[in-house]
KOLMARFI-348008 format. One record per residue (C-alpha): residue number from 0; residue in three letters; x, y, z. Coordinates in steps of 0.5 Angstrom, whole numbers, plus 500, padded with zeros to 3 digits. Each point is the difference from the previous one (the first is absolute). Example, Ala and Ser with C-alpha at 12.3 -4.5 7.8 and 13.67 -1.06 7.14 Angstrom:
<sites>
pos,code,east,north,up
0,ALA,525,491,516
1,SER,502,507,498
</sites>
This chain:
<sites>
pos,code,east,north,up
0,UNK,081,084,507
1,UNK,493,503,500
2,UNK,497,502,493
3,UNK,500,507,504
4,UNK,507,500,501
5,UNK,501,498,494
6,UNK,496,506,497
7,UNK,504,505,504
8,UNK,506,497,498
9,UNK,499,500,493
10,UNK,498,508,501
11,UNK,506,501,503
12,UNK,504,497,495
13,UNK,497,504,494
14,UNK,502,507,504
15,UNK,507,497,502
16,UNK,501,499,492
17,UNK,498,506,498
18,UNK,505,503,504
19,UNK,505,497,498
20,UNK,499,501,493
21,UNK,501,507,502
22,UNK,506,499,504
23,UNK,504,495,496
24,UNK,504,495,504
25,UNK,506,504,503
26,UNK,497,500,506
27,UNK,497,495,505
28,UNK,502,496,505
29,UNK,507,496,498
30,UNK,498,493,501
31,UNK,507,498,501
32,UNK,500,504,507
33,UNK,498,497,507
34,UNK,494,502,502
35,UNK,504,503,506
36,UNK,503,505,496
37,UNK,493,503,497
38,UNK,498,506,504
39,UNK,494,499,504
40,UNK,495,506,503
41,UNK,493,499,504
42,UNK,493,504,501
43,UNK,496,500,504
44,UNK,495,502,504
45,UNK,504,505,504
46,UNK,503,502,494
47,UNK,494,503,496
48,UNK,497,493,498
49,UNK,492,500,500
50,UNK,500,493,503
51,UNK,506,494,501
52,UNK,497,495,495
53,UNK,501,501,492
54,UNK,496,496,496
55,UNK,502,504,493
56,UNK,505,504,497
57,UNK,501,504,494
58,UNK,504,506,496
59,UNK,495,504,496
60,UNK,503,504,494
61,UNK,502,506,504
62,UNK,504,496,504
63,UNK,496,500,507
64,UNK,501,493,504
65,UNK,492,498,502
66,UNK,500,495,505
67,UNK,493,497,502
68,UNK,499,499,508
69,UNK,495,498,504
70,UNK,499,507,503
71,UNK,500,503,493
72,UNK,505,502,494
73,UNK,506,503,501
74,UNK,503,505,495
75,UNK,508,500,501
76,UNK,506,504,497
77,UNK,505,498,503
78,UNK,500,504,506
79,UNK,493,502,503
80,UNK,493,496,499
81,UNK,493,503,498
82,UNK,495,495,502
83,UNK,493,499,497
84,UNK,495,497,505
85,UNK,492,500,500
86,UNK,502,507,505
87,UNK,504,504,496
88,UNK,497,497,493
89,UNK,492,499,501
90,UNK,500,497,492
91,UNK,504,494,503
92,UNK,495,496,504
93,UNK,504,495,504
94,UNK,506,501,503
95,UNK,502,491,498
96,UNK,504,502,493
97,UNK,502,493,497
98,UNK,503,501,493
99,UNK,502,505,495
100,UNK,500,501,494
101,UNK,502,506,494
102,UNK,497,500,493
103,UNK,504,501,493
104,UNK,496,507,502
105,UNK,504,502,507
106,UNK,494,499,504
107,UNK,502,497,507
108,UNK,494,494,501
109,UNK,499,498,507
110,UNK,497,493,502
111,UNK,496,502,507
112,UNK,496,496,505
113,UNK,495,506,498
114,UNK,500,500,493
115,UNK,505,501,494
116,UNK,503,508,500
117,UNK,503,503,495
118,UNK,504,506,500
119,UNK,502,504,494
120,UNK,502,507,499
121,UNK,500,501,507
122,UNK,493,498,502
123,UNK,497,494,503
124,UNK,494,496,497
125,UNK,497,494,503
126,UNK,497,494,497
127,UNK,495,495,503
128,UNK,494,496,499
129,UNK,497,506,498
130,UNK,504,501,493
131,UNK,500,492,499
132,UNK,506,496,505
133,UNK,496,493,502
134,UNK,502,503,506
135,UNK,504,505,505
136,UNK,504,495,503
137,UNK,505,502,495
138,UNK,506,494,501
139,UNK,505,502,495
140,UNK,500,505,493
141,UNK,505,499,494
142,UNK,501,503,493
143,UNK,501,493,495
144,UNK,504,501,492
145,UNK,495,505,497
146,UNK,500,505,505
147,UNK,493,498,504
148,UNK,499,501,506
149,UNK,497,493,505
150,UNK,497,499,507
151,UNK,499,495,504
152,UNK,495,499,505
153,UNK,497,495,505
154,UNK,494,499,495
155,UNK,504,500,493
156,UNK,504,504,496
157,UNK,499,507,495
158,UNK,503,504,495
159,UNK,500,507,499
160,UNK,497,502,494
161,UNK,502,507,501
162,UNK,494,503,503
163,UNK,498,493,506
164,UNK,502,493,501
165,UNK,497,496,495
166,UNK,500,493,503
167,UNK,504,494,498
168,UNK,497,493,501
169,UNK,504,494,500
170,UNK,507,505,499
171,UNK,505,498,503
172,UNK,505,504,501
173,UNK,506,497,504
174,UNK,501,495,494
175,UNK,504,506,498
176,UNK,506,501,505
177,UNK,506,501,497
178,UNK,505,497,504
179,UNK,500,493,503
180,UNK,503,499,508
181,UNK,506,496,499
182,UNK,498,493,500
183,UNK,503,499,509
184,UNK,495,505,502
185,UNK,495,497,497
186,UNK,496,497,506
187,UNK,497,506,501
188,UNK,504,505,504
189,UNK,501,504,495
190,UNK,496,506,501
191,UNK,503,505,495
192,UNK,505,499,494
193,UNK,503,506,496
194,UNK,506,498,493
195,UNK,504,506,501
196,UNK,504,504,493
197,UNK,506,494,501
198,UNK,495,495,500
199,UNK,501,498,507
200,UNK,494,498,504
201,UNK,498,502,507
202,UNK,495,496,504
203,UNK,496,503,505
204,UNK,498,495,505
205,UNK,497,500,507
206,UNK,507,500,503
207,UNK,504,504,496
208,UNK,503,502,494
209,UNK,504,496,495
210,UNK,504,500,494
211,UNK,500,495,494
212,UNK,506,502,496
213,UNK,501,495,494
214,UNK,497,493,506
215,UNK,504,504,505
216,UNK,497,501,506
217,UNK,501,506,505
218,UNK,498,502,506
219,UNK,501,506,504
220,UNK,505,499,506
221,UNK,496,498,507
222,UNK,499,507,504
223,UNK,498,503,493
224,UNK,492,501,501
225,UNK,499,498,493
226,UNK,502,494,501
227,UNK,494,498,505
228,UNK,495,504,498
229,UNK,494,498,497
230,UNK,501,504,494
231,UNK,494,503,496
232,UNK,501,504,493
233,UNK,507,501,496
234,UNK,501,506,495
235,UNK,506,501,496
236,UNK,501,508,498
237,UNK,502,504,494
238,UNK,507,500,503
239,UNK,500,493,502
240,UNK,499,500,507
241,UNK,496,494,504
242,UNK,494,503,504
243,UNK,496,495,505
244,UNK,495,501,504
245,UNK,500,495,506
246,UNK,493,497,505
247,UNK,503,505,506
248,UNK,507,503,498
249,UNK,497,505,496
250,UNK,503,502,493
251,UNK,507,499,498
252,UNK,505,501,495
253,UNK,506,495,497
254,UNK,506,505,497
255,UNK,507,499,496
256,UNK,505,502,504
257,UNK,505,504,497
258,UNK,506,497,504
259,UNK,500,494,504
260,UNK,504,500,506
261,UNK,505,495,503
262,UNK,501,499,508
263,UNK,503,496,503
264,UNK,496,498,507
265,UNK,505,495,503
266,UNK,507,506,500
267,UNK,497,507,501
268,UNK,506,502,499
269,UNK,501,498,493
270,UNK,494,505,498
271,UNK,503,506,500
272,UNK,503,500,493
273,UNK,507,503,498
274,UNK,500,498,493
275,UNK,497,495,494
276,UNK,503,498,494
277,UNK,499,495,495
278,UNK,505,495,497
279,UNK,501,497,493
280,UNK,496,494,501
281,UNK,494,504,503
282,UNK,502,499,507
283,UNK,498,505,505
284,UNK,504,502,505
285,UNK,498,505,506
286,UNK,505,503,505
287,UNK,497,501,507
288,UNK,502,504,506
289,UNK,502,495,504
290,UNK,497,494,498
291,UNK,506,499,495
292,UNK,498,497,493
293,UNK,493,498,497
294,UNK,499,496,493
295,UNK,495,500,496
296,UNK,499,494,495
297,UNK,494,497,498
298,UNK,495,503,504
299,UNK,504,497,507
300,UNK,504,504,504
301,UNK,508,498,504
302,UNK,503,503,505
303,UNK,508,501,499
304,UNK,504,503,506
305,UNK,506,500,504
306,UNK,498,493,501
307,UNK,501,499,493
308,UNK,506,503,498
309,UNK,498,507,501
310,UNK,505,505,502
311,UNK,494,505,503
312,UNK,493,499,501
313,UNK,500,508,498
314,UNK,499,500,493
315,UNK,501,506,497
316,UNK,502,499,492
317,UNK,499,495,495
318,UNK,502,498,494
319,UNK,503,494,495
320,UNK,506,498,496
321,UNK,502,498,493
322,UNK,500,493,504
323,UNK,493,501,502
324,UNK,502,499,507
325,UNK,497,505,505
326,UNK,503,507,503
327,UNK,497,502,506
328,UNK,503,506,503
329,UNK,500,500,508
330,UNK,503,504,506
331,UNK,506,496,500
332,UNK,502,498,493
333,UNK,497,498,494
334,UNK,497,492,499
335,UNK,502,497,494
336,UNK,494,494,500
337,UNK,500,494,495
338,UNK,496,494,499
339,UNK,508,497,504
340,UNK,503,507,501
341,UNK,500,503,507
342,UNK,505,506,499
343,UNK,501,507,503
344,UNK,504,506,498
345,UNK,502,506,505
346,UNK,504,505,503
347,UNK,506,496,501
348,UNK,499,498,492
349,UNK,500,507,498
350,UNK,493,502,500
351,UNK,500,508,503
352,UNK,496,498,505
353,UNK,496,493,503
354,UNK,493,503,500
355,UNK,497,499,493
356,UNK,495,504,498
357,UNK,499,500,492
358,UNK,503,495,495
359,UNK,500,499,492
360,UNK,503,496,496
361,UNK,502,503,493
362,UNK,500,496,493
363,UNK,508,498,501
364,UNK,498,496,506
365,UNK,503,505,505
366,UNK,497,502,507
367,UNK,498,507,502
368,UNK,499,501,507
369,UNK,498,507,504
370,UNK,501,500,507
371,UNK,500,507,505
372,UNK,507,501,499
373,UNK,502,499,492
374,UNK,498,496,494
375,UNK,503,493,500
376,UNK,501,497,492
377,UNK,502,492,501
378,UNK,503,498,493
379,UNK,501,492,503
380,UNK,506,499,505
381,UNK,501,509,499
382,UNK,496,505,503
383,UNK,501,507,499
384,UNK,497,505,505
385,UNK,498,508,498
386,UNK,498,505,505
387,UNK,500,507,500
388,UNK,507,500,500
389,UNK,499,498,493
390,UNK,495,505,498
391,UNK,493,496,503
392,UNK,495,505,502
393,UNK,500,497,507
394,UNK,502,494,503
395,UNK,493,497,502
396,UNK,498,496,494
397,UNK,493,498,498
398,UNK,497,498,493
399,UNK,505,497,494
400,UNK,497,499,492
401,UNK,503,501,494
402,UNK,496,503,494
403,UNK,499,498,493
404,UNK,505,503,498
405,UNK,505,498,504
406,UNK,501,506,505
407,UNK,500,497,508
408,UNK,497,504,505
409,UNK,500,500,508
410,UNK,496,503,504
411,UNK,503,504,506
412,UNK,498,504,506
413,UNK,503,505,497
414,UNK,497,500,493
415,UNK,501,496,494
416,UNK,506,497,497
417,UNK,502,498,493
418,UNK,506,496,500
419,UNK,503,501,493
420,UNK,507,497,498
421,UNK,503,500,507
422,UNK,497,506,502
423,UNK,494,503,504
424,UNK,496,506,498
425,UNK,495,502,506
426,UNK,492,503,499
427,UNK,497,504,505
428,UNK,494,505,501
429,UNK,505,504,497
430,UNK,499,497,494
431,UNK,493,498,499
432,UNK,499,496,505
433,UNK,494,500,505
434,UNK,504,497,506
435,UNK,507,498,502
436,UNK,498,493,504
437,UNK,499,495,494
438,UNK,495,494,502
439,UNK,499,496,494
440,UNK,503,500,492
441,UNK,496,497,494
442,UNK,502,500,492
443,UNK,495,499,495
444,UNK,500,497,494
445,UNK,501,507,496
446,UNK,506,502,504
447,UNK,497,505,505
448,UNK,502,499,507
449,UNK,494,500,505
450,UNK,503,503,507
451,UNK,496,500,507
452,UNK,502,504,506
453,UNK,498,502,506
454,UNK,496,505,501
455,UNK,501,503,493
456,UNK,495,495,496
457,UNK,501,497,493
458,UNK,506,503,495
459,UNK,502,498,494
460,UNK,507,500,496
461,UNK,502,500,493
462,UNK,503,504,495
463,UNK,497,507,501
464,UNK,501,499,507
465,UNK,495,500,507
466,UNK,493,500,501
467,UNK,496,500,506
468,UNK,494,497,502
469,UNK,498,503,507
470,UNK,494,498,504
471,UNK,496,506,498
472,UNK,498,494,494
473,UNK,498,494,505
474,UNK,508,498,499
475,UNK,502,497,507
476,UNK,505,504,504
477,UNK,504,494,502
478,UNK,500,495,495
479,UNK,504,494,502
480,UNK,500,495,494
481,UNK,498,501,493
482,UNK,498,495,495
483,UNK,496,500,493
484,UNK,495,495,498
485,UNK,499,497,493
486,UNK,495,505,498
487,UNK,504,507,501
488,UNK,497,500,508
489,UNK,506,503,505
490,UNK,500,497,506
491,UNK,502,504,507
492,UNK,500,497,506
493,UNK,499,505,506
494,UNK,500,501,507
495,UNK,492,502,499
496,UNK,498,494,495
497,UNK,502,498,492
498,UNK,499,504,495
499,UNK,499,500,493
500,UNK,501,505,494
501,UNK,501,499,493
502,UNK,507,501,497
503,UNK,497,503,494
504,UNK,496,505,504
505,UNK,507,502,503
506,UNK,504,501,495
507,UNK,494,504,496
508,UNK,500,504,507
509,UNK,507,501,499
510,UNK,500,502,493
511,UNK,494,506,502
512,UNK,501,502,507
513,UNK,494,500,504
514,UNK,496,495,496
515,UNK,497,496,506
516,UNK,500,493,501
517,UNK,496,495,503
518,UNK,503,496,506
519,UNK,496,494,503
520,UNK,502,498,507
521,UNK,498,494,503
522,UNK,500,497,508
523,UNK,497,495,504
524,UNK,493,500,495
525,UNK,505,497,495
526,UNK,502,494,504
527,UNK,506,504,503
528,UNK,501,498,508
529,UNK,503,506,501
530,UNK,500,506,495
531,UNK,508,502,503
532,UNK,505,497,496
533,UNK,507,498,502
534,UNK,506,505,499
535,UNK,507,498,501
536,UNK,502,494,496
537,UNK,500,500,492
538,UNK,496,498,496
539,UNK,494,501,504
540,UNK,496,498,493
541,UNK,501,496,495
542,UNK,497,497,494
543,UNK,500,493,498
544,UNK,501,495,494
545,UNK,492,501,500
546,UNK,499,507,500
547,UNK,498,500,508
548,UNK,504,505,505
549,UNK,500,498,506
550,UNK,501,506,506
551,UNK,503,501,507
552,UNK,495,501,505
553,UNK,501,501,508
554,UNK,495,494,500
555,UNK,502,495,495
556,UNK,502,499,493
557,UNK,494,503,495
558,UNK,500,497,493
559,UNK,496,504,494
560,UNK,499,494,495
561,UNK,500,502,493
562,UNK,493,500,497
563,UNK,500,505,506
564,UNK,503,504,498
565,UNK,496,503,494
566,UNK,495,506,501
567,UNK,492,500,500
568,UNK,499,502,495
569,UNK,493,501,502
570,UNK,497,506,503
571,UNK,495,500,505
572,UNK,492,502,499
573,UNK,499,507,503
574,UNK,494,502,503
575,UNK,498,507,504
576,UNK,495,496,506
577,UNK,497,505,503
578,UNK,499,508,501
579,UNK,500,503,506
580,UNK,495,506,501
581,UNK,501,503,506
582,UNK,501,493,503
583,UNK,494,498,496
584,UNK,501,495,496
585,UNK,497,499,492
586,UNK,501,495,494
587,UNK,505,503,496
588,UNK,496,499,494
589,UNK,495,504,502
590,UNK,503,505,503
591,UNK,498,506,494
592,UNK,499,507,504
593,UNK,503,501,507
594,UNK,494,505,503
595,UNK,504,507,502
596,UNK,502,501,507
597,UNK,504,493,500
598,UNK,507,501,504
599,UNK,503,493,499
600,UNK,501,495,495
601,UNK,504,494,501
602,UNK,501,495,494
603,UNK,501,492,501
604,UNK,504,497,496
605,UNK,503,493,499
606,UNK,505,496,495
607,UNK,498,493,500
608,UNK,506,496,500
609,UNK,500,495,505
610,UNK,507,497,500
611,UNK,503,506,504
612,UNK,494,504,501
613,UNK,504,505,506
614,UNK,506,501,494
615,UNK,495,503,496
616,UNK,502,507,498
617,UNK,495,505,498
618,UNK,500,507,496
619,UNK,493,505,499
620,UNK,498,506,497
621,UNK,494,505,502
622,UNK,499,503,493
623,UNK,498,508,501
624,UNK,504,499,506
625,UNK,507,497,500
626,UNK,505,502,495
627,UNK,504,494,500
628,UNK,499,493,504
629,UNK,501,498,506
630,UNK,504,495,502
631,UNK,496,497,505
632,UNK,505,494,502
633,UNK,496,495,504
634,UNK,494,503,502
635,UNK,493,499,497
636,UNK,496,506,500
637,UNK,501,507,498
638,UNK,497,506,504
639,UNK,497,507,498
640,UNK,497,506,504
641,UNK,497,506,498
642,UNK,500,499,492
643,UNK,497,505,496
644,UNK,494,500,496
645,UNK,502,497,493
646,UNK,500,493,496
647,UNK,506,496,503
648,UNK,503,493,497
649,UNK,503,495,505
650,UNK,504,495,497
651,UNK,505,495,504
652,UNK,505,496,498
653,UNK,503,493,503
654,UNK,507,495,499
655,UNK,500,494,501
656,UNK,506,498,507
657,UNK,505,498,493
658,UNK,499,508,497
659,UNK,496,499,494
660,UNK,495,506,500
661,UNK,492,500,498
662,UNK,500,506,497
663,UNK,493,500,497
664,UNK,497,499,507
665,UNK,495,502,504
666,UNK,496,507,498
667,UNK,494,504,504
668,UNK,496,506,496
669,UNK,496,505,506
670,UNK,498,507,500
671,UNK,502,504,507
672,UNK,492,505,499
673,UNK,501,506,502
674,UNK,497,504,506
675,UNK,495,506,497
676,UNK,505,505,501
677,UNK,505,495,497
678,UNK,496,501,493
679,UNK,502,504,493
680,UNK,492,503,502
681,UNK,503,502,506
682,UNK,506,503,498
683,UNK,498,503,494
684,UNK,495,504,505
685,UNK,505,501,504
686,UNK,505,503,494
687,UNK,494,505,498
688,UNK,499,502,506
689,UNK,508,502,501
690,UNK,499,503,494
691,UNK,494,503,502
692,UNK,504,503,507
693,UNK,505,502,495
694,UNK,496,503,496
695,UNK,497,504,506
696,UNK,506,502,504
697,UNK,502,502,492
698,UNK,494,505,500
699,UNK,501,502,507
700,UNK,507,502,499
701,UNK,498,504,494
702,UNK,495,503,503
703,UNK,505,502,506
704,UNK,504,503,494
705,UNK,495,503,496
706,UNK,498,503,508
707,UNK,507,503,501
708,UNK,499,503,493
709,UNK,495,503,501
710,UNK,502,503,507
711,UNK,506,502,497
712,UNK,496,503,493
713,UNK,496,504,505
714,UNK,504,503,505
715,UNK,504,501,493
716,UNK,494,504,498
717,UNK,499,503,506
718,UNK,507,503,501
719,UNK,499,503,494
720,UNK,494,503,501
721,UNK,503,503,506
722,UNK,506,503,496
723,UNK,495,502,496
724,UNK,496,503,505
725,UNK,505,503,503
726,UNK,506,502,498
727,UNK,498,500,493
728,UNK,494,505,502
729,UNK,505,503,505
730,UNK,505,501,495
731,UNK,494,503,494
732,UNK,497,505,505
733,UNK,508,502,502
734,UNK,502,501,493
735,UNK,493,505,499
736,UNK,503,504,505
737,UNK,506,500,498
738,UNK,497,502,492
739,UNK,496,506,504
740,UNK,506,502,503
741,UNK,505,501,494
742,UNK,494,504,498
743,UNK,499,505,504
744,UNK,508,500,502
745,UNK,500,506,495
746,UNK,493,504,502
747,UNK,499,498,507
748,UNK,506,498,504
749,UNK,495,499,506
750,UNK,494,496,496
751,UNK,506,496,498
752,UNK,504,498,507
753,UNK,492,499,502
754,UNK,500,495,496
755,UNK,507,497,501
756,UNK,497,500,508
757,UNK,495,495,496
758,UNK,505,496,497
759,UNK,504,500,506
760,UNK,494,496,504
761,UNK,498,496,495
762,UNK,506,497,500
763,UNK,500,500,507
764,UNK,493,496,500
765,UNK,504,495,493
766,UNK,505,498,505
767,UNK,494,499,507
768,UNK,497,496,495
769,UNK,505,496,497
770,UNK,502,499,508
771,UNK,493,497,502
772,UNK,500,495,494
773,UNK,506,498,502
774,UNK,498,500,507
775,UNK,493,496,498
776,UNK,504,495,496
777,UNK,505,498,507
778,UNK,494,501,505
779,UNK,494,496,501
780,UNK,496,506,503
781,UNK,493,502,498
782,UNK,500,507,504
783,UNK,499,507,498
784,UNK,501,506,503
785,UNK,495,504,497
786,UNK,493,498,497
787,UNK,499,499,493
788,UNK,495,506,500
789,UNK,507,504,503
790,UNK,504,496,494
791,UNK,495,502,495
792,UNK,499,508,502
793,UNK,508,501,500
794,UNK,501,497,493
795,UNK,495,506,499
796,UNK,502,505,503
797,UNK,507,498,497
798,UNK,498,499,492
799,UNK,496,507,501
800,UNK,506,503,503
801,UNK,505,498,494
802,UNK,495,500,494
803,UNK,494,506,502
804,UNK,495,495,498
805,UNK,494,500,504
806,UNK,500,494,504
807,UNK,493,498,504
808,UNK,499,494,505
809,UNK,495,498,503
810,UNK,498,494,505
811,UNK,494,498,502
812,UNK,499,495,505
813,UNK,503,497,508
814,UNK,508,500,499
815,UNK,502,492,501
816,UNK,507,498,500
817,UNK,501,495,494
818,UNK,504,496,498
819,UNK,507,502,499
820,UNK,501,496,493
821,UNK,493,504,498
822,UNK,502,506,502
823,UNK,507,501,497
824,UNK,497,496,493
825,UNK,493,505,501
826,UNK,506,506,501
827,UNK,504,498,495
828,UNK,494,500,496
829,UNK,498,507,501
830,UNK,507,503,499
831,UNK,501,496,493
832,UNK,493,503,497
833,UNK,502,508,503
834,UNK,506,499,497
835,UNK,497,498,493
836,UNK,494,505,501
837,UNK,506,505,501
838,UNK,505,498,496
839,UNK,496,497,494
840,UNK,493,502,499
841,UNK,502,507,502
842,UNK,493,501,505
843,UNK,500,507,504
844,UNK,495,496,504
845,UNK,501,494,504
846,UNK,495,497,506
847,UNK,502,494,504
848,UNK,494,498,504
849,UNK,501,494,505
850,UNK,494,496,503
851,UNK,499,496,506
852,UNK,495,495,500
853,UNK,498,494,504
854,UNK,505,494,497
855,UNK,504,504,494
856,UNK,503,507,499
857,UNK,499,503,492
858,UNK,506,505,499
859,UNK,498,504,493
860,UNK,504,505,496
861,UNK,497,504,495
862,UNK,503,506,496
863,UNK,497,504,494
864,UNK,507,499,496
865,UNK,500,497,493
866,UNK,499,493,502
867,UNK,503,494,496
868,UNK,499,495,495
869,UNK,503,492,500
870,UNK,498,494,506
871,UNK,502,500,507
872,UNK,506,495,499
873,UNK,503,505,495
874,UNK,506,503,501
875,UNK,499,507,500
876,UNK,503,507,496
877,UNK,507,498,498
878,UNK,500,492,503
879,UNK,498,504,507
880,UNK,497,494,504
881,UNK,495,504,505
882,UNK,494,497,498
883,UNK,503,493,500
884,UNK,503,502,507
885,UNK,492,502,503
886,UNK,497,493,497
887,UNK,506,496,503
888,UNK,500,504,507
889,UNK,492,499,500
890,UNK,500,491,498
891,UNK,506,501,507
892,UNK,494,502,504
893,UNK,494,495,497
894,UNK,497,508,498
895,UNK,495,502,495
896,UNK,504,506,494
897,UNK,496,503,496
898,UNK,502,506,495
899,UNK,497,504,495
900,UNK,503,505,496
901,UNK,498,505,494
902,UNK,502,506,497
903,UNK,495,504,501
904,UNK,497,497,508
905,UNK,508,498,503
906,UNK,502,494,503
907,UNK,496,497,506
908,UNK,504,495,504
909,UNK,496,496,506
910,UNK,503,495,504
911,UNK,495,496,505
912,UNK,504,495,505
913,UNK,499,497,506
914,UNK,499,503,506
915,UNK,505,495,503
</sites>
């Protein structure tokens, strides 16, 4: 062996030892199994490997498998390869990867034809001649016991001092090789050697892979690629799998398989197995569907058929009597087989039928035989048969068992029957069973009866009654056989594989309905030739004296060795391998903040278990989005779209093929950054704008209400003025005329009658004014029948007649039509002024002056009365509102009102209003 090969071997052995100590000794390749038993799988360039020559293999602390090829470096998670070469990773100066080593800090060191490259925390750094290497052509790199990194080049060796390499003159690292190849390979054909955790030495040569177990050397069977390809590298991972790098055959893995399946090439009809049984001597008997019996003893098979005394080559049931004779149920009767015995019991001897489907040997040595036409009890030469007429639920009888309490249980086509004191008690779905078709029975040491059904899953019976375990919890719906290992494992043979569940988990779930149980399935990847087990024979499963369990399948007899029944308690490392954001790849360790506008985020993760990577299960949760864990099954990616902007944490957990979860898992924290319109400041501004909008709407509504209130108040005041200036003034005139008439009645009837006529005219005018006011409320017509000056003249004339006071009207300027409201308000102001002068000022002379200017009209009323004191807005004498009404009317037409009053000069009221 060359010094370079020894150094590579030494480095690999150290890393292997680290994983052995971490994982314990429960895993690994069983040295007692033949090489043909091991499962093998290979990956080549068409599977993603950069190139098919694999010179170095190592597993880093995070669980990844790294393979160095002549075409670059590959990182493998059991399903996918990630390739690093000079095209994708400029830090690598060569694609020729020659050796790999992991230091005590977890950094990966890579020996290449262009220097030494270190991967630490996902960052690549390459060291060459400028950093102390004697040459950039590096042959190997390894880590010694102290943790120092050494590199060997064509020009010498160097040690890494933490910053650069320092030459080591005269150093011979080849003397540190930890494992020597066996003597039989000292000729130089051995290229690499590895001692696994069980002390077995594996030797890779230029003509294949060999195993040396305590001096016994084995080679893989001819035809297997590992028996002929040149082997360049070997590595044992943390689960005990053996990785093999070849010269042109790519990357290979050698796994220990759960099951060994035995088939019979010389007689294909014997490969369909009906039943299996191991007698008290440890001999295994296999009943076939047409190939007779197969006897397995000391690793060798022998056949027993009709030519050797069997009544039929179809074996339906197996058991043994108290004398150690084999009992074989066939379609043609019950065979009893011993060293010197070949006998047959048939319906002629009292059996219910020749078609014997199941057998059970009782403690007293009697035999129970289940047939299609009843249950037969064979005691010596006496046969007693029980059928439906004797209380049995169905004549088609299957499995028979007696529990630890001594109760005999019989499976039938119509439920479960218990035989006690010569009578049967039948249980069906009405009593709690999940199905009436019972396929197998198993009585455990604690007194529980486990009932396998067709279509109804698994049931358990105890004092509290039946408990169902349906397919919803992972239990197969149809079960052909049930058995138990020595480690609390309940094994079930089903049409779609073999299943295992902890019996304690089932009992715990039965006590607390809804508690999930961990069910593990096994198939062709675990050593089975086919996943479908066989039904219709009894027993379909059997545990031998060594603790191994046999299963009847449609392609051979499958055997689960006792040391394979233990659960792999090593949880798989979990990694997030890649993050895709809108289909663009990002390093999970540096994802950080995701810019706004990104719609799709995909997480690609892996559970780094290589025993059966396709059976690793996952569940994940995006904290900040998912309320609960998402069961992803075996899917290795999680998709999210249109995530709202906030802080997130993605967590993923994984379970190994035996259902052991890594509850720590892998975690990535990141943040989706918001658009500007998704920020809190924008939301605050929008809130402020919304509040302002609400405030504006409120103010607008307030203005509308105020305007309506002002309009109502204005109309109310207008009506009050109308009443005051029409009806009130008119009634006041009527009152005056009536008082004068009353005084004159006794002295002058004619004078009184004249005043009564004036009072009558005033009433008519009041009525006319009232009608006019109502008309103006209902009509929008601005037209008047008379001009403003004429209306004032009539007002003056009427006032003169009713009072006798001298009233004079003068009109100046060209008469022009006025706006209706202006004319009405001026008229009412003049009317109020005349009324006040007559009633309150007791004026003798009143003068009205109406002047039309170019843009205004001026009305002035002057009297020589007693005048008044006070403001314009004040109420008049005795609470009257004449002056206030004038002021309001002037404001309505935007007129300027001037009032001057004194006791000496009387009162002057002047109104100047726009003419239009």
